C-alpha positions as CSV (number, residue, x, y, z in Angstrom):
1,X,20.6,-17.9,-25.0
2,X,21.5,-16.9,-21.4
3,X,19.0,-15.3,-19.0
4,X,19.7,-11.7,-18.3
5,X,19.4,-10.2,-14.8
6,X,18.0,-6.7,-14.5
7,X,18.1,-4.8,-11.2
8,X,14.5,-4.2,-10.0
9,X,15.1,-0.4,-10.0
10,X,15.9,-0.6,-13.8
11,X,13.1,-3.0,-14.7
12,X,10.8,-1.1,-17.2
13,X,7.9,-3.5,-16.4
14,X,7.7,-2.3,-12.7
15,X,5.3,0.5,-11.9
16,X,7.0,3.8,-12.0
17,X,5.2,4.9,-8.8
18,X,3.7,3.1,-5.9
19,X,0.5,5.3,-6.0
20,X,-2.4,3.5,-4.4
21,X,-5.7,3.6,-6.2
22,X,-9.2,2.4,-5.1
23,X,-12.1,1.0,-7.0
24,X,-15.3,-0.7,-6.0
25,X,-16.7,-4.0,-7.2
26,X,-20.5,-4.2,-6.6
27,X,-20.0,-1.7,-3.8
28,X,-17.1,-3.5,-2.1
29,X,-13.9,-1.4,-2.0
30,X,-10.6,-2.8,-3.4
31,X,-7.2,-1.3,-3.5
32,X,-4.4,-1.6,-6.0
33,X,-1.5,0.1,-7.6
34,X,-1.6,2.7,-10.4
35,X,-0.9,0.8,-13.7
36,X,-2.6,-2.4,-12.7
37,X,-5.6,-3.7,-14.8
38,X,-8.9,-4.1,-13.1
39,X,-8.4,-7.9,-13.2
40,X,-4.9,-7.4,-11.6
41,X,-6.4,-5.4,-8.8
42,X,-9.1,-7.9,-8.1
43,X,-6.8,-10.9,-8.3
44,X,-4.3,-9.3,-5.9
45,X,-7.2,-8.8,-3.5
46,X,-8.2,-12.5,-3.7
47,X,-11.2,-12.1,-5.9
48,X,-11.0,-15.0,-8.4
49,X,-14.4,-14.6,-10.1
50,X,-16.8,-11.8,-10.8
51,X,-19.2,-13.1,-13.3
52,X,-21.4,-16.2,-13.7
53,X,-22.6,-17.8,-17.0
54,X,-26.2,-18.2,-17.8
55,X,-25.7,-21.9,-18.6
56,X,-24.7,-23.9,-15.5
57,X,-24.2,-20.7,-13.4
58,X,-20.4,-21.3,-13.6
59,X,-18.1,-18.7,-12.0
60,X,-15.9,-16.7,-14.4
61,X,-13.0,-14.4,-13.9
62,X,-9.7,-14.2,-15.8
63,X,-9.1,-17.1,-18.2
64,X,-6.8,-16.0,-21.0
65,X,-5.6,-12.7,-19.5
66,X,-5.0,-11.1,-23.0
67,X,-8.5,-10.0,-24.0
68,X,-9.4,-12.9,-26.3
69,X,-11.9,-15.0,-24.3
70,X,-14.3,-12.4,-22.8
71,X,-14.7,-14.3,-19.5
72,X,-13.6,-11.3,-17.5
73,X,-16.1,-8.7,-18.8
74,X,-17.5,-6.2,-16.4
75,X,-19.4,-2.9,-16.4
76,X,-17.1,0.1,-15.6
77,X,-18.5,3.5,-14.7
78,X,-21.8,2.5,-16.5
79,X,-20.2,1.1,-19.7
80,X,-20.8,-2.6,-20.3
81,X,-18.6,-5.2,-21.9
82,X,-15.2,-4.0,-20.6
83,X,-12.5,-6.6,-20.5
84,X,-11.1,-6.4,-16.9
85,X,-7.8,-7.9,-18.1
86,X,-7.3,-5.1,-20.6
87,X,-8.6,-2.0,-18.8
88,X,-6.2,-0.2,-16.5
89,X,-7.9,0.6,-13.2
90,X,-8.4,4.2,-12.4
91,X,-8.8,5.7,-9.0
92,X,-12.5,5.8,-8.2
93,X,-13.7,3.3,-10.9
94,X,-17.1,1.8,-10.1
95,X,-17.0,-1.8,-11.4
96,X,-20.1,-3.9,-11.5
97,X,-20.4,-7.6,-12.3
98,X,-22.0,-8.4,-15.6
99,X,-23.8,-11.7,-16.1
100,X,-24.8,-13.5,-19.3
101,X,-28.4,-13.0,-20.1
102,X,-30.3,-15.5,-22.1
103,X,-32.3,-14.0,-24.9
104,X,-36.1,-14.1,-24.4
105,X,-37.7,-16.8,-26.5
106,X,-40.9,-15.9,-28.2
107,X,-43.1,-18.4,-30.0
């Protein structure tokens, strides 16, 4: 099977517009393009991790990129457990890091 060349102007995967959007991550502003996921905006801005695990305090960001692993979960506009790789960024989104919390042990 031969590769097929498509002109960039005809590529349906490209954003239809170059509209800039802005979001904040823990109060720090970031810019991206309309149509990008939150993870896409953050990665393009050089942010590689935005969460830490409770065990070992390991940094987490995008691992699978398809919504299976939950490593990229964040809080968006007050709603927890949003997969940053699946949610398209909207202008004005307020994104907060979300860390694993160990359950309280009672005896």
